[in-house]
N, CA, C and O atoms as CSV, one atom per row, in Angstrom:
chain,resi,resn,atom,element,x,y,z
A,1,MET,N,N,-9.073,-10.745,14.723
A,1,MET,CA,C,-8.432,-9.501,15.142
A,1,MET,C,C,-7.765,-8.839,13.946
A,1,MET,O,O,-7.010,-9.487,13.220
A,2,ALA,N,N,-8.033,-7.572,13.736
A,2,ALA,CA,C,-7.534,-6.816,12.620
A,2,ALA,C,C,-6.006,-6.498,12.889
A,2,ALA,O,O,-5.579,-6.276,14.022
A,3,VAL,N,N,-5.278,-6.495,11.837
A,3,VAL,CA,C,-3.844,-6.145,11.935
A,3,VAL,C,C,-3.703,-4.676,11.769
A,3,VAL,O,O,-4.176,-4.155,10.759
A,4,PRO,N,N,-3.078,-3.938,12.691
A,4,PRO,CA,C,-2.937,-2.496,12.536
A,4,PRO,C,C,-2.194,-2.151,11.233
A,4,PRO,O,O,-1.333,-2.901,10.773
A,5,GLU,N,N,-2.567,-0.951,10.633
A,5,GLU,CA,C,-1.913,-0.591,9.389
A,5,GLU,C,C,-0.453,-0.537,9.440
A,5,GLU,O,O,0.194,-0.988,8.495
A,6,THR,N,N,0.154,0.004,10.516
A,6,THR,CA,C,1.610,0.133,10.522
A,6,THR,C,C,2.187,-1.235,10.527
A,6,THR,O,O,3.207,-1.424,9.865
A,7,ARG,N,N,1.647,-2.225,11.204
A,7,ARG,CA,C,2.144,-3.543,11.209
A,7,ARG,C,C,2.046,-4.199,9.782
A,7,ARG,O,O,2.998,-4.795,9.279
A,8,ARG,N,N,0.886,-4.053,9.196
A,8,ARG,CA,C,0.652,-4.528,7.868
A,8,ARG,C,C,1.676,-3.915,6.877
A,8,ARG,O,O,2.179,-4.575,5.967
A,9,ARG,N,N,1.945,-2.632,7.109
A,9,ARG,CA,C,3.023,-1.963,6.192
A,9,ARG,C,C,4.340,-2.592,6.452
A,9,ARG,O,O,5.047,-2.896,5.491
A,10,LEU,N,N,4.753,-2.825,7.734
A,10,LEU,CA,C,6.048,-3.425,7.972
A,10,LEU,C,C,6.156,-4.876,7.357
A,10,LEU,O,O,7.145,-5.243,6.723
A,11,LEU,N,N,5.135,-5.610,7.582
A,11,LEU,CA,C,5.170,-7.010,6.977
A,11,LEU,C,C,5.312,-6.947,5.474
A,11,LEU,O,O,6.092,-7.679,4.864
A,12,ALA,N,N,4.517,-6.030,4.884
A,12,ALA,CA,C,4.634,-5.843,3.382
A,12,ALA,C,C,5.983,-5.425,2.960
A,12,ALA,O,O,6.520,-5.917,1.967
A,13,GLN,N,N,6.568,-4.484,3.732
A,13,GLN,CA,C,7.975,-4.024,3.389
A,13,GLN,C,C,9.013,-5.151,3.411
A,13,GLN,O,O,9.905,-5.252,2.569
A,14,VAL,N,N,8.820,-6.032,4.489
A,14,VAL,CA,C,9.778,-7.161,4.671
A,14,VAL,C,C,9.643,-8.044,3.404
A,14,VAL,O,O,10.639,-8.393,2.771
A,15,HIS,N,N,8.437,-8.380,3.068
A,15,HIS,CA,C,8.268,-9.233,1.854
A,15,HIS,C,C,8.729,-8.579,0.595
A,15,HIS,O,O,9.371,-9.230,-0.229
A,16,ILE,N,N,8.457,-7.425,0.422
A,16,ILE,CA,C,8.885,-6.644,-0.816
A,16,ILE,C,C,10.390,-6.584,-0.842
A,16,ILE,O,O,10.970,-6.832,-1.899
A,17,ALA,N,N,11.065,-6.270,0.249
A,17,ALA,CA,C,12.525,-6.190,0.315
A,17,ALA,C,C,13.155,-7.523,-0.008
A,17,ALA,O,O,14.124,-7.614,-0.762
A,18,ALA,N,N,12.573,-8.573,0.592
A,18,ALA,CA,C,13.213,-9.972,0.285
A,18,ALA,C,C,13.027,-10.248,-1.148
A,18,ALA,O,O,13.956,-10.790,-1.747
A,19,LYS,N,N,11.922,-9.938,-1.787
A,19,LYS,CA,C,11.733,-10.145,-3.196
A,19,LYS,C,C,12.663,-9.344,-4.032
A,19,LYS,O,O,13.281,-9.871,-4.957
A,20,GLU,N,N,12.781,-8.091,-3.735
A,20,GLU,CA,C,13.615,-7.181,-4.474
A,20,GLU,C,C,15.103,-7.545,-4.307
A,20,GLU,O,O,15.907,-7.231,-5.185
A,21,LEU,N,N,15.469,-8.181,-3.233
A,21,LEU,CA,C,16.810,-8.607,-3.029
A,21,LEU,C,C,17.092,-9.926,-3.672
A,21,LEU,O,O,18.248,-10.321,-3.821
A,22,GLY,N,N,16.048,-10.609,-4.054
A,22,GLY,CA,C,16.212,-11.876,-4.846
A,22,GLY,C,C,16.404,-13.026,-3.860
A,22,GLY,O,O,16.963,-14.049,-4.254
A,23,LEU,N,N,15.978,-12.921,-2.615
A,23,LEU,CA,C,16.340,-13.951,-1.651
A,23,LEU,C,C,15.420,-15.170,-1.885
A,23,LEU,O,O,14.217,-15.000,-2.084
A,24,ASP,N,N,15.990,-16.421,-1.860
A,24,ASP,CA,C,15.201,-17.532,-1.876
A,24,ASP,C,C,14.624,-17.824,-0.536
A,24,ASP,O,O,15.060,-17.235,0.453
A,25,GLU,N,N,13.658,-18.709,-0.447
A,25,GLU,CA,C,12.942,-18.969,0.743
A,25,GLU,C,C,13.901,-19.335,1.928
A,25,GLU,O,O,13.741,-18.854,3.050
A,26,GLU,N,N,14.865,-20.175,1.632
A,26,GLU,CA,C,15.814,-20.590,2.698
A,26,GLU,C,C,16.600,-19.442,3.220
A,26,GLU,O,O,16.734,-19.301,4.436
A,27,THR,N,N,17.152,-18.579,2.332
A,27,THR,CA,C,17.878,-17.448,2.785
A,27,THR,C,C,17.010,-16.439,3.578
A,27,THR,O,O,17.449,-15.887,4.586
A,28,TYR,N,N,15.849,-16.230,3.127
A,28,TYR,CA,C,14.936,-15.324,3.761
A,28,TYR,C,C,14.670,-15.841,5.214
A,28,TYR,O,O,14.795,-15.083,6.175
A,29,ARG,N,N,14.337,-17.017,5.335
A,29,ARG,CA,C,14.098,-17.637,6.667
A,29,ARG,C,C,15.301,-17.594,7.587
A,29,ARG,O,O,15.168,-17.397,8.795
A,30,ALA,N,N,16.469,-17.778,7.012
A,30,ALA,CA,C,17.719,-17.717,7.776
A,30,ALA,C,C,17.939,-16.292,8.336
A,30,ALA,O,O,18.346,-16.113,9.483
A,31,VAL,N,N,17.650,-15.275,7.467
A,31,VAL,CA,C,17.735,-13.886,7.912
A,31,VAL,C,C,16.804,-13.616,9.033
A,31,VAL,O,O,17.207,-13.056,10.053
A,32,LEU,N,N,15.570,-13.995,8.883
A,32,LEU,CA,C,14.469,-13.847,9.964
A,32,LEU,C,C,15.037,-14.507,11.296
A,32,LEU,O,O,15.003,-13.919,12.377
A,33,LYS,N,N,15.549,-15.753,11.123
A,33,LYS,CA,C,15.975,-16.414,12.339
A,33,LYS,C,C,17.179,-15.741,13.023
A,33,LYS,O,O,17.247,-15.642,14.248
A,34,ARG,N,N,18.156,-15.267,12.157
A,34,ARG,CA,C,19.372,-14.616,12.740
A,34,ARG,C,C,19.053,-13.253,13.371
A,34,ARG,O,O,19.598,-12.894,14.415
A,35,ILE,N,N,18.154,-12.501,12.711
A,35,ILE,CA,C,17.994,-11.168,13.133
A,35,ILE,C,C,16.819,-11.133,14.167
A,35,ILE,O,O,16.957,-10.469,15.195
A,36,ALA,N,N,15.696,-11.812,13.930
A,36,ALA,CA,C,14.612,-11.675,14.844
A,36,ALA,C,C,14.316,-12.925,15.714
A,36,ALA,O,O,13.472,-12.890,16.610
A,37,GLY,N,N,15.010,-13.981,15.430
A,37,GLY,CA,C,14.819,-15.215,16.145
A,37,GLY,C,C,13.509,-15.932,15.929
A,37,GLY,O,O,13.020,-16.662,16.792
A,38,VAL,N,N,12.958,-15.706,14.761
A,38,VAL,CA,C,11.655,-16.282,14.348
A,38,VAL,C,C,11.847,-16.934,12.926
A,38,VAL,O,O,12.797,-16.647,12.198
A,39,SER,N,N,10.931,-17.771,12.621
A,39,SER,CA,C,11.028,-18.385,11.220
A,39,SER,C,C,9.907,-17.817,10.358
A,39,SER,O,O,9.788,-18.216,9.199
A,40,SER,N,N,9.098,-16.924,10.854
A,40,SER,CA,C,8.030,-16.300,10.073
A,40,SER,C,C,7.974,-14.849,10.457
A,40,SER,O,O,8.088,-14.486,11.628
A,41,ALA,N,N,7.794,-14.011,9.434
A,41,ALA,CA,C,7.684,-12.549,9.677
A,41,ALA,C,C,6.451,-12.184,10.596
A,41,ALA,O,O,6.446,-11.209,11.347
A,42,ALA,N,N,5.413,-13.070,10.452
A,42,ALA,CA,C,4.179,-12.867,11.218
A,42,ALA,C,C,4.393,-13.055,12.752
A,42,ALA,O,O,3.631,-12.549,13.576
A,43,GLN,N,N,5.465,-13.804,13.081
A,43,GLN,CA,C,5.738,-14.046,14.475
A,43,GLN,C,C,6.645,-12.905,15.075
A,43,GLN,O,O,6.843,-12.879,16.290
A,44,ALA,N,N,7.147,-12.047,14.311
A,44,ALA,CA,C,8.080,-11.075,14.701
A,44,ALA,C,C,7.315,-9.773,15.282
A,44,ALA,O,O,6.220,-9.429,14.836
A,45,SER,N,N,7.917,-9.148,16.210
A,45,SER,CA,C,7.310,-7.926,16.789
A,45,SER,C,C,7.695,-6.831,15.798
A,45,SER,O,O,8.554,-6.993,14.932
A,46,ASP,N,N,6.979,-5.666,15.989
A,46,ASP,CA,C,7.319,-4.573,15.099
A,46,ASP,C,C,8.753,-4.136,15.090
A,46,ASP,O,O,9.337,-3.826,14.051
A,47,ALA,N,N,9.326,-4.120,16.336
A,47,ALA,CA,C,10.733,-3.830,16.457
A,47,ALA,C,C,11.687,-4.863,15.713
A,47,ALA,O,O,12.688,-4.476,15.111
A,48,GLN,N,N,11.341,-6.107,15.785
A,48,GLN,CA,C,12.031,-7.107,15.064
A,48,GLN,C,C,11.915,-6.914,13.606
A,48,GLN,O,O,12.908,-7.047,12.890
A,49,LEU,N,N,10.713,-6.596,13.111
A,49,LEU,CA,C,10.540,-6.412,11.688
A,49,LEU,C,C,11.384,-5.257,11.177
A,49,LEU,O,O,11.976,-5.318,10.099
A,50,ARG,N,N,11.423,-4.150,12.021
A,50,ARG,CA,C,12.293,-3.007,11.658
A,50,ARG,C,C,13.786,-3.398,11.659
A,50,ARG,O,O,14.558,-2.855,10.869
A,51,ALA,N,N,14.185,-4.300,12.503
A,51,ALA,CA,C,15.546,-4.834,12.503
A,51,ALA,C,C,15.888,-5.610,11.266
A,51,ALA,O,O,16.991,-5.523,10.728
A,52,VAL,N,N,14.906,-6.378,10.826
A,52,VAL,CA,C,15.023,-7.183,9.606
A,52,VAL,C,C,15.109,-6.224,8.382
A,52,VAL,O,O,15.854,-6.492,7.439
A,53,LEU,N,N,14.379,-5.165,8.406
A,53,LEU,CA,C,14.383,-4.159,7.335
A,53,LEU,C,C,15.717,-3.479,7.263
A,53,LEU,O,O,16.240,-3.200,6.184
A,54,ASP,N,N,16.292,-3.203,8.491
A,54,ASP,CA,C,17.599,-2.545,8.546
A,54,ASP,C,C,18.644,-3.482,8.032
A,54,ASP,O,O,19.583,-3.013,7.389
A,55,GLU,N,N,18.560,-4.803,8.265
A,55,GLU,CA,C,19.478,-5.842,7.707
A,55,GLU,C,C,19.334,-5.813,6.122
A,55,GLU,O,O,20.320,-5.841,5.385
A,56,PHE,N,N,18.106,-5.758,5.688
A,56,PHE,CA,C,17.905,-5.793,4.221
A,56,PHE,C,C,18.542,-4.554,3.570
A,56,PHE,O,O,19.104,-4.619,2.477
A,57,ALA,N,N,18.429,-3.396,4.304
A,57,ALA,CA,C,18.959,-2.125,3.809
A,57,ALA,C,C,20.522,-2.295,3.779
A,57,ALA,O,O,21.179,-1.813,2.857
A,58,ARG,N,N,21.085,-2.978,4.787
A,58,ARG,CA,C,22.491,-3.145,4.790
A,58,ARG,C,C,22.960,-4.005,3.644
A,58,ARG,O,O,24.069,-3.840,3.135
A,59,ARG,N,N,22.141,-4.885,3.259
A,59,ARG,CA,C,22.416,-5.785,2.102
A,59,ARG,C,C,22.140,-5.145,0.787
A,59,ARG,O,O,22.301,-5.780,-0.256
A,60,GLY,N,N,21.718,-3.872,0.798
A,60,GLY,CA,C,21.496,-3.103,-0.482
A,60,GLY,C,C,20.182,-2.728,-0.853
A,60,GLY,O,O,19.977,-2.050,-1.860
A,61,TRP,N,N,19.167,-3.174,-0.010
A,61,TRP,CA,C,17.748,-2.826,-0.380
A,61,TRP,C,C,17.545,-1.266,-0.137
A,61,TRP,O,O,17.982,-0.700,0.865
A,62,LYS,N,N,16.883,-0.665,-1.089
A,62,LYS,CA,C,16.615,0.807,-0.980
A,62,LYS,C,C,15.202,0.978,-0.587
A,62,LYS,O,O,14.296,0.509,-1.274
A,63,ARG,N,N,14.987,1.654,0.528
A,63,ARG,CA,C,13.617,1.956,0.964
A,63,ARG,C,C,13.108,3.143,0.113
A,63,ARG,O,O,13.790,4.140,-0.123
A,64,ARG,N,N,11.871,2.946,-0.315
A,64,ARG,CA,C,11.197,3.979,-1.096
A,64,ARG,C,C,10.159,4.588,-0.272
A,64,ARG,O,O,9.325,3.900,0.318
A,65,ARG,N,N,10.193,5.945,-0.213
A,65,ARG,CA,C,9.185,6.579,0.580
A,65,ARG,C,C,8.254,7.262,-0.438
A,65,ARG,O,O,8.668,7.884,-1.416
A,66,ILE,N,N,6.967,7.091,-0.121
A,66,ILE,CA,C,5.977,7.625,-1.032
A,66,ILE,C,C,5.391,8.852,-0.258
A,66,ILE,O,O,4.800,8.739,0.816
A,67,ARG,N,N,5.601,9.970,-0.871
A,67,ARG,CA,C,5.167,11.244,-0.286
A,67,ARG,C,C,3.798,11.584,-0.729
A,67,ARG,O,O,3.462,11.431,-1.903
A,68,PRO,N,N,2.959,12.064,0.222
A,68,PRO,CA,C,1.612,12.413,-0.165
A,68,PRO,C,C,1.634,13.628,-1.061
A,68,PRO,O,O,2.497,14.497,-0.936
A,69,SER,N,N,0.674,13.680,-1.966
A,69,SER,CA,C,0.641,14.827,-2.920
A,69,SER,C,C,0.328,16.092,-2.203
A,69,SER,O,O,-0.314,16.084,-1.153
A,70,ARG,N,N,0.771,17.168,-2.754
A,70,ARG,CA,C,0.405,18.448,-2.260
A,70,ARG,C,C,-0.889,18.958,-2.733
A,70,ARG,O,O,-1.363,19.998,-2.277
A,71,LYS,N,N,-1.477,18.252,-3.639
A,71,LYS,CA,C,-2.753,18.635,-4.237
A,71,LYS,C,C,-3.914,17.977,-3.487
A,71,LYS,O,O,-3.986,16.749,-3.459
A,72,PRO,N,N,-4.821,18.742,-2.882
A,72,PRO,CA,C,-5.957,18.154,-2.140
A,72,PRO,C,C,-6.780,17.239,-2.958
A,72,PRO,O,O,-7.180,16.207,-2.420
A,73,HIS,N,N,-7.089,17.488,-4.211
A,73,HIS,CA,C,-7.891,16.670,-5.038
A,73,HIS,C,C,-7.253,15.292,-5.303
A,73,HIS,O,O,-7.955,14.287,-5.415
A,74,VAL,N,N,-5.883,15.261,-5.404
A,74,VAL,CA,C,-5.200,14.001,-5.589
A,74,VAL,C,C,-5.205,13.235,-4.343
A,74,VAL,O,O,-5.438,12.027,-4.359
A,75,ARG,N,N,-4.940,13.934,-3.169
A,75,ARG,CA,C,-4.981,13.210,-1.874
A,75,ARG,C,C,-6.375,12.558,-1.668
A,75,ARG,O,O,-6.466,11.460,-1.119
A,76,LYS,N,N,-7.444,13.231,-2.105
A,76,LYS,CA,C,-8.806,12.686,-1.955
A,76,LYS,C,C,-8.998,11.449,-2.774
A,76,LYS,O,O,-9.676,10.526,-2.324
A,77,VAL,N,N,-8.453,11.385,-3.916
A,77,VAL,CA,C,-8.457,10.162,-4.829
A,77,VAL,C,C,-7.775,9.019,-4.090
A,77,VAL,O,O,-8.322,7.919,-4.019
A,78,TRP,N,N,-6.613,9.256,-3.551
A,78,TRP,CA,C,-5.817,8.255,-2.912
A,78,TRP,C,C,-6.585,7.799,-1.625
A,78,TRP,O,O,-6.662,6.608,-1.322
A,79,ALA,N,N,-7.102,8.717,-0.946
A,79,ALA,CA,C,-7.832,8.395,0.336
A,79,ALA,C,C,-9.077,7.545,0.083
A,79,ALA,O,O,-9.375,6.609,0.825
A,80,MET,N,N,-9.784,7.893,-0.973
A,80,MET,CA,C,-11.053,7.067,-1.253
A,80,MET,C,C,-10.589,5.692,-1.698
A,80,MET,O,O,-11.152,4.679,-1.282
A,81,TRP,N,N,-9.586,5.651,-2.525
A,81,TRP,CA,C,-9.057,4.301,-2.958
A,81,TRP,C,C,-8.643,3.444,-1.725
A,81,TRP,O,O,-8.944,2.254,-1.633
A,82,ALA,N,N,-7.972,4.087,-0.832
A,82,ALA,CA,C,-7.479,3.376,0.384
A,82,ALA,C,C,-8.706,2.880,1.240
A,82,ALA,O,O,-8.633,1.802,1.829
A,83,GLU,N,N,-9.738,3.603,1.301
A,83,GLU,CA,C,-10.970,3.230,2.022
A,83,GLU,C,C,-11.595,2.021,1.288
A,83,GLU,O,O,-11.914,0.998,1.895
A,84,LEU,N,N,-11.747,2.174,0.021
A,84,LEU,CA,C,-12.313,0.982,-0.719
A,84,LEU,C,C,-11.459,-0.259,-0.534
A,84,LEU,O,O,-11.991,-1.365,-0.443
A,85,LYS,N,N,-10.113,-0.090,-0.474
A,85,LYS,CA,C,-9.245,-1.263,-0.238
A,85,LYS,C,C,-9.526,-1.772,1.258
A,85,LYS,O,O,-9.687,-2.972,1.479
A,86,ARG,N,N,-9.572,-0.903,2.174
A,86,ARG,CA,C,-9.714,-1.292,3.536
A,86,ARG,C,C,-10.952,-2.174,3.743
A,86,ARG,O,O,-10.947,-3.164,4.475
A,87,ARG,N,N,-12.064,-1.724,3.014
A,87,ARG,CA,C,-13.343,-2.406,3.121
A,87,ARG,C,C,-13.463,-3.672,2.251
A,87,ARG,O,O,-14.478,-4.369,2.284
A,88,GLY,N,N,-12.417,-3.946,1.483
A,88,GLY,CA,C,-12.404,-5.150,0.701
A,88,GLY,C,C,-13.185,-5.001,-0.676
A,88,GLY,O,O,-13.453,-5.962,-1.397
A,89,ILE,N,N,-13.504,-3.728,-0.945
A,89,ILE,CA,C,-14.232,-3.477,-2.247
A,89,ILE,C,C,-13.276,-3.465,-3.335
A,89,ILE,O,O,-13.573,-4.028,-4.389
A,90,TRP,N,N,-12.161,-2.885,-3.193
A,90,TRP,CA,C,-11.028,-2.758,-4.182
A,90,TRP,C,C,-10.075,-3.864,-3.777
A,90,TRP,O,O,-9.379,-3.743,-2.769
A,91,ARG,N,N,-10.033,-4.973,-4.573
A,91,ARG,CA,C,-9.262,-6.155,-4.172
A,91,ARG,C,C,-7.845,-6.066,-4.572
A,91,ARG,O,O,-7.008,-6.593,-3.839
A,92,ASP,N,N,-7.465,-5.440,-5.685
A,92,ASP,CA,C,-6.041,-5.394,-6.055
A,92,ASP,C,C,-5.386,-4.251,-5.239
A,92,ASP,O,O,-5.674,-3.079,-5.478
A,93,ARG,N,N,-4.559,-4.578,-4.336
A,93,ARG,CA,C,-3.949,-3.647,-3.353
A,93,ARG,C,C,-2.802,-2.816,-3.998
A,93,ARG,O,O,-2.352,-1.848,-3.383
A,94,ARG,N,N,-2.345,-3.144,-5.146
A,94,ARG,CA,C,-1.230,-2.413,-5.741
A,94,ARG,C,C,-1.607,-1.039,-6.241
A,94,ARG,O,O,-2.658,-0.816,-6.840
A,95,ARG,N,N,-0.719,-0.157,-5.970
A,95,ARG,CA,C,-0.934,1.322,-6.376
A,95,ARG,C,C,-1.161,1.372,-7.910
A,95,ARG,O,O,-1.882,2.225,-8.428
A,96,SER,N,N,-0.534,0.451,-8.577
A,96,SER,CA,C,-0.660,0.510,-10.073
A,96,SER,C,C,-2.124,0.223,-10.508
A,96,SER,O,O,-2.515,0.577,-11.621
A,97,SER,N,N,-2.925,-0.417,-9.629
A,97,SER,CA,C,-4.322,-0.704,-9.971
A,97,SER,C,C,-5.096,0.616,-10.057
A,97,SER,O,O,-5.898,0.852,-10.961
A,98,LEU,N,N,-4.805,1.465,-9.054
A,98,LEU,CA,C,-5.438,2.786,-9.130
A,98,LEU,C,C,-5.016,3.643,-10.285
A,98,LEU,O,O,-5.814,4.371,-10.875
A,99,ARG,N,N,-3.728,3.543,-10.603
A,99,ARG,CA,C,-3.161,4.249,-11.811
A,99,ARG,C,C,-3.943,3.739,-13.036
A,99,ARG,O,O,-4.462,4.540,-13.815
A,100,ALA,N,N,-4.024,2.466,-13.199
A,100,ALA,CA,C,-4.840,1.980,-14.381
A,100,ALA,C,C,-6.221,2.370,-14.412
A,100,ALA,O,O,-6.761,2.606,-15.493
A,101,PHE,N,N,-6.879,2.465,-13.256
A,101,PHE,CA,C,-8.276,2.975,-13.203
A,101,PHE,C,C,-8.353,4.390,-13.621
A,101,PHE,O,O,-9.241,4.776,-14.382
A,102,VAL,N,N,-7.437,5.178,-13.138
A,102,VAL,CA,C,-7.396,6.618,-13.438
A,102,VAL,C,C,-7.182,6.791,-14.991
A,102,VAL,O,O,-7.818,7.616,-15.648
A,103,LYS,N,N,-6.276,5.980,-15.498
A,103,LYS,CA,C,-6.039,6.090,-16.899
A,103,LYS,C,C,-7.276,5.701,-17.744
A,103,LYS,O,O,-7.593,6.340,-18.747
A,104,ARG,N,N,-7.948,4.643,-17.301
A,104,ARG,CA,C,-9.228,4.243,-18.055
A,104,ARG,C,C,-10.258,5.396,-17.916
A,104,ARG,O,O,-10.966,5.677,-18.884
A,105,GLN,N,N,-10.363,6.050,-16.786
A,105,GLN,CA,C,-11.317,7.055,-16.576
A,105,GLN,C,C,-10.999,8.346,-17.246
A,105,GLN,O,O,-11.903,9.037,-17.715
A,106,THR,N,N,-9.761,8.693,-17.307
A,106,THR,CA,C,-9.364,10.060,-17.719
A,106,THR,C,C,-8.394,10.121,-18.865
A,106,THR,O,O,-8.285,11.159,-19.516
A,107,GLY,N,N,-7.663,9.015,-19.144
A,107,GLY,CA,C,-6.522,9.028,-20.096
A,107,GLY,C,C,-5.245,9.528,-19.478
A,107,GLY,O,O,-4.217,9.581,-20.154
A,108,VAL,N,N,-5.276,9.912,-18.159
A,108,VAL,CA,C,-4.112,10.483,-17.536
A,108,VAL,C,C,-3.390,9.268,-16.896
A,108,VAL,O,O,-4.046,8.412,-16.303
A,109,GLU,N,N,-2.026,9.189,-17.012
A,109,GLU,CA,C,-1.209,8.105,-16.562
A,109,GLU,C,C,-1.148,7.944,-15.050
A,109,GLU,O,O,-1.080,6.817,-14.559
A,110,ASP,N,N,-1.171,9.084,-14.270
A,110,ASP,CA,C,-0.890,9.041,-12.862
A,110,ASP,C,C,-1.846,9.995,-12.129
A,110,ASP,O,O,-2.057,11.124,-12.574
A,111,PRO,N,N,-2.384,9.574,-11.084
A,111,PRO,CA,C,-3.252,10.534,-10.263
A,111,PRO,C,C,-2.634,11.942,-9.950
A,111,PRO,O,O,-3.334,12.948,-9.833
A,112,GLU,N,N,-1.329,11.937,-9.829
A,112,GLU,CA,C,-0.649,13.192,-9.448
A,112,GLU,C,C,-0.779,14.202,-10.556
A,112,GLU,O,O,-0.595,15.390,-10.292
A,113,TRP,N,N,-1.084,13.814,-11.782
A,113,TRP,CA,C,-1.140,14.719,-12.885
A,113,TRP,C,C,-2.578,15.158,-13.239
A,113,TRP,O,O,-2.827,15.878,-14.206
A,114,LEU,N,N,-3.533,14.659,-12.362
A,114,LEU,CA,C,-4.950,15.056,-12.639
A,114,LEU,C,C,-5.207,16.518,-12.407
A,114,LEU,O,O,-4.689,17.099,-11.453
A,115,THR,N,N,-5.967,17.097,-13.228
A,115,THR,CA,C,-6.504,18.426,-12.903
A,115,THR,C,C,-7.630,18.200,-11.855
A,115,THR,O,O,-8.097,17.080,-11.645
A,116,PRO,N,N,-8.039,19.318,-11.210
A,116,PRO,CA,C,-9.179,19.213,-10.331
A,116,PRO,C,C,-10.437,18.641,-11.008
A,116,PRO,O,O,-11.183,17.872,-10.402
A,117,GLU,N,N,-10.655,19.024,-12.254
A,117,GLU,CA,C,-11.864,18.464,-12.962
A,117,GLU,C,C,-11.785,17.033,-13.242
A,117,GLU,O,O,-12.776,16.315,-13.106
A,118,GLU,N,N,-10.537,16.537,-13.667
A,118,GLU,CA,C,-10.291,15.091,-13.957
A,118,GLU,C,C,-10.456,14.331,-12.576
A,118,GLU,O,O,-11.112,13.295,-12.465
A,119,ALA,N,N,-9.839,14.912,-11.612
A,119,ALA,CA,C,-9.895,14.231,-10.270
A,119,ALA,C,C,-11.299,14.093,-9.804
A,119,ALA,O,O,-11.645,13.088,-9.183
A,120,ASN,N,N,-12.126,15.065,-10.077
A,120,ASN,CA,C,-13.634,14.998,-9.667
A,120,ASN,C,C,-14.249,13.824,-10.349
A,120,ASN,O,O,-14.985,13.054,-9.731
A,121,ALA,N,N,-13.946,13.664,-11.676
A,121,ALA,CA,C,-14.532,12.517,-12.396
A,121,ALA,C,C,-14.164,11.174,-11.760
A,121,ALA,O,O,-15.031,10.314,-11.604
A,122,VAL,N,N,-12.905,10.981,-11.395
A,122,VAL,CA,C,-12.379,9.794,-10.697
A,122,VAL,C,C,-13.029,9.662,-9.350
A,122,VAL,O,O,-13.468,8.570,-8.989
A,123,ILE,N,N,-13.109,10.740,-8.584
A,123,ILE,CA,C,-13.805,10.707,-7.236
A,123,ILE,C,C,-15.207,10.264,-7.328
A,123,ILE,O,O,-15.661,9.422,-6.554
A,124,GLU,N,N,-15.942,10.847,-8.316
A,124,GLU,CA,C,-17.345,10.400,-8.475
A,124,GLU,C,C,-17.432,8.905,-8.839
A,124,GLU,O,O,-18.335,8.226,-8.350
A,125,ALA,N,N,-16.548,8.380,-9.660
A,125,ALA,CA,C,-16.587,6.972,-10.041
A,125,ALA,C,C,-16.241,6.140,-8.826
A,125,ALA,O,O,-16.815,5.065,-8.650
A,126,LEU,N,N,-15.318,6.591,-7.972
A,126,LEU,CA,C,-15.035,5.817,-6.766
A,126,LEU,C,C,-16.200,5.847,-5.780
A,126,LEU,O,O,-16.427,4.884,-5.047
A,127,LYS,N,N,-16.918,6.931,-5.768
A,127,LYS,CA,C,-18.075,7.129,-4.879
A,127,LYS,C,C,-19.111,6.098,-5.283
A,127,LYS,O,O,-19.678,5.398,-4.444
A,128,VAL,N,N,-19.349,6.018,-6.606
A,128,VAL,CA,C,-20.351,5.089,-7.098
A,128,VAL,C,C,-20.008,3.688,-6.691
A,128,VAL,O,O,-20.835,2.940,-6.169
A,129,MET,N,N,-18.726,3.342,-6.950
A,129,MET,CA,C,-18.189,2.014,-6.658
A,129,MET,C,C,-18.418,1.655,-5.180
A,129,MET,O,O,-18.812,0.534,-4.860
A,130,GLY,N,N,-18.169,2.615,-4.292
A,130,GLY,CA,C,-18.414,2.354,-2.883
A,130,GLY,C,C,-19.853,2.304,-2.526
A,130,GLY,O,O,-20.254,1.433,-1.754
A,131,GLU,N,N,-20.669,3.199,-3.050
A,131,GLU,CA,C,-22.080,3.129,-2.785
A,131,GLU,C,C,-22.775,1.897,-3.211
A,131,GLU,O,O,-23.732,1.480,-2.559
A,132,ARG,N,N,-22.326,1.263,-4.319
A,132,ARG,CA,C,-22.898,-0.005,-4.786
A,132,ARG,C,C,-22.650,-1.136,-3.707
A,132,ARG,O,O,-23.364,-2.135,-3.628
A,133,SER,N,N,-21.597,-0.888,-2.906
A,133,SER,CA,C,-21.320,-1.912,-1.859
A,133,SER,C,C,-21.702,-1.494,-0.459
A,133,SER,O,O,-21.336,-2.115,0.539
A,134,GLY,N,N,-22.476,-0.383,-0.432
A,134,GLY,CA,C,-23.032,0.045,0.847
A,134,GLY,C,C,-22.254,1.110,1.627
A,134,GLY,O,O,-22.590,1.428,2.767
A,135,VAL,N,N,-21.235,1.642,1.008
A,135,VAL,CA,C,-20.464,2.705,1.668
A,135,VAL,C,C,-21.269,3.994,1.744
A,135,VAL,O,O,-21.829,4.417,0.733
A,136,VAL,N,N,-21.345,4.623,2.891
A,136,VAL,CA,C,-21.993,5.851,3.023
A,136,VAL,C,C,-20.811,6.849,3.277
A,136,VAL,O,O,-20.240,6.900,4.366
A,137,TRP,N,N,-20.493,7.605,2.256
A,137,TRP,CA,C,-19.210,8.417,2.273
A,137,TRP,C,C,-19.275,9.481,3.356
A,137,TRP,O,O,-18.214,9.860,3.853
A,138,GLU,N,N,-20.483,10.019,3.783
A,138,GLU,CA,C,-20.497,11.033,4.786
A,138,GLU,C,C,-20.003,10.464,6.083
A,138,GLU,O,O,-19.381,11.182,6.866
A,139,GLU,N,N,-20.267,9.144,6.356
A,139,GLU,CA,C,-19.890,8.499,7.605
A,139,GLU,C,C,-18.373,8.207,7.558
A,139,GLU,O,O,-17.774,8.044,8.621
A,140,VAL,N,N,-17.760,8.137,6.444
A,140,VAL,CA,C,-16.343,7.772,6.254
A,140,VAL,C,C,-15.489,8.985,6.700
A,140,VAL,O,O,-14.482,8.809,7.385
A,141,ALA,N,N,-15.866,10.131,6.337
A,141,ALA,CA,C,-15.100,11.309,6.603
A,141,ALA,C,C,-14.921,11.513,8.067
A,141,ALA,O,O,-14.285,12.482,8.483
C-alpha cells in the first residue's frame, strides 16, 4: 500500500525536526510516547504527527515552508523532478540533488535563478532521463 504524500511529508518533518533539535533516540521515543502514545512515528495518525510537530515547535524547532516559484519554467523543473522521484528514477530525494543537477547542466546554483532558456535545457535533460526508464511524459500531465 502506498503512503499518501501528505503522510510521507509529516513523517519526514517529524524525523527532520528530531534531528535538527538534536534529540537522541531515547528522548525522541519518549516524546512520541508522551504526545502520541506510540513508540514509532509510523504508528501515529496524521493528527498525532501534527501534535508531535507542535511539541517540537514548542521546543524551538522552526518550521520551514517552501513556497512554489512564481516562474512557470521553474515550477516545471521541480514538477518533473518530483515525478522522477515518485517513480523511483531519481533516487536522491533531497532538494539539493536537483540543485546539483541544475548546476552541472547550466552552471546556475539554484533552479529559481534559471532563465527560461536554461530551464528548457534542464527540462529536456529530465525528459531524457525519464524516457530512458519508460516514462511517457504526455501521460504524466
